C-alpha positions, 0 to 999 in steps of 0.5 A, a space after each residue: 527561514 530554511 526548511 529542515 531536511 526532515 520535512 522531505 525525508 520523513 514523509 517519503 520514508 512514511 510513504 515507503 513504509 506504507 507502500 511496503 505494508 500494503 504489498 505485504 497485506 496483498 501477499 497475505 491475501 493471495 495466500 489466504 485466497 488459495 485456501 478460501 472457498 468461492 463464497 469469499 472470492 468477491 470479498 477477496 477481490 474487493 480487498 485486493 482492489 482496496 490495497 492496490 488503490 492504496 499502493 497506487 495512491 501512495 506511490 503517486 504521492 511518493 513520486 511527486 515528493 521526490 
C-alpha cells in the first residue's frame, strides 16, 4: 500500500512551524534581555540555550525528512 503524501508533508510543516516559533521566542528573549537587570542574566542565558538547542534539533530532523 502506498503512503499518503501527507505522511511527509504534515511532519515537515509542523517542524517548520516549531522552528519559527522557537526563533520568535528567541527574539522576544533578546528584547526582554535588553530591559532586564543583571541578576536575571544567568536565567536568560539558560533560556537562550534551551531555545537554540530546540531550533537545532528541529532543523536536524527537518533536514533528514526532506
